[in-house]
C-alpha positions in Angstrom: -43.7 -28.4 -0.1 -41.2 -25.9 1.3 -41.9 -22.3 0.7 -39.1 -20.2 -0.7 -38.4 -17.0 1.3 -39.0 -13.8 -0.5 -37.4 -10.4 -0.2 -39.7 -9.4 2.6 -39.0 -12.5 4.8 -35.4 -13.4 4.0 -32.8 -12.4 6.6 -30.0 -10.0 5.8 -27.4 -12.8 6.2 -29.3 -15.1 3.8 -29.7 -12.3 1.3 -26.0 -11.5 1.4 -25.0 -15.2 1.1 -27.3 -15.7 -1.9 -25.8 -12.5 -3.5 -22.2 -13.8 -3.0 -23.1 -17.2 -4.5 -24.7 -15.5 -7.5 -21.7 -13.3 -8.1 -19.3 -16.2 -7.7 -21.4 -18.3 -10.2 -21.6 -15.4 -12.7 -17.9 -14.8 -12.5 -17.2 -18.4 -13.5 -19.9 -18.7 -16.2 -18.6 -18.7 -19.7 -21.9 -17.6 -21.2 -22.7 -20.9 -23.0 -26.2 -22.2 -23.0 -27.2 -25.8 -23.7 -28.8 -26.1 -27.2 -32.1 -27.4 -25.8 -32.4 -24.3 -23.5 -31.6 -21.9 -26.3 -33.9 -23.4 -28.9 -36.7 -23.9 -26.3 -36.5 -20.2 -25.4 -36.4 -19.2 -29.0 -39.5 -21.4 -29.8 -41.4 -19.8 -26.9 -40.6 -16.3 -28.2 -41.4 -17.2 -31.8 -44.8 -18.6 -31.2 -47.5 -16.5 -32.8 -49.9 -14.7 -30.4 -53.5 -15.8 -30.3 -55.9 -13.5 -32.0 -57.6 -10.8 -30.0 -61.3 -10.9 -30.3 -63.0 -7.5 -30.3 -66.7 -7.1 -29.7 -68.6 -4.8 -31.9 -72.1 -3.3 -31.6 -74.1 -0.5 -33.1 -75.5 2.0 -30.6 -77.6 4.8 -32.1 -76.1 4.2 -35.5 -72.6 4.5 -34.1 -70.0 1.6 -34.0 -68.8 0.8 -30.4 -65.8 -1.6 -30.2 -64.5 -3.2 -27.0 -61.4 -5.4 -26.4 -60.8 -7.8 -23.6 -59.6 -6.1 -20.4 -56.4 -8.1 -20.3 -55.6 -7.3 -24.0 -52.8 -4.9 -24.9 -55.2 -3.4 -27.5 -57.4 -0.5 -26.4 -60.6 0.7 -28.1 -62.7 3.8 -27.9 -65.9 4.1 -29.9 -64.9 3.1 -33.5 -61.1 3.4 -32.9 -58.6 0.6 -32.1 -55.3 1.6 -30.5 -52.5 -0.9 -31.2 -49.4 -1.4 -29.0 -47.0 0.1 -31.5 -48.9 3.4 -31.4 -50.9 2.9 -34.6 -54.6 3.7 -34.6 -57.2 2.0 -36.7 -60.5 3.7 -37.4 -63.5 1.6 -38.5 -66.2 3.5 -40.4 -69.7 2.0 -40.9 -71.1 2.2 -44.4 -74.8 2.2 -45.0 -75.7 -0.4 -47.7 -78.9 0.0 -49.6 
């Protein structure tokens, strides 16, 4: 397997030649995409995201939520902060 050079290891001449080839290709491209590429990309974007599992525990009668570290959702105590800026507050209710 041949390793592809990256921006740190490619020579100036190779970089400039690659740039010229790209500009030439882009100037000739009519913007069309094969249907399978378009619909494949669309399907990838349209797939529903997997649910995010939150962990909940009661510490000294107070709800503590936690989200996975790689999740875009953040939590603090009983609050859930969503990507779009919304905040959810979960209140515990004592049931007799």
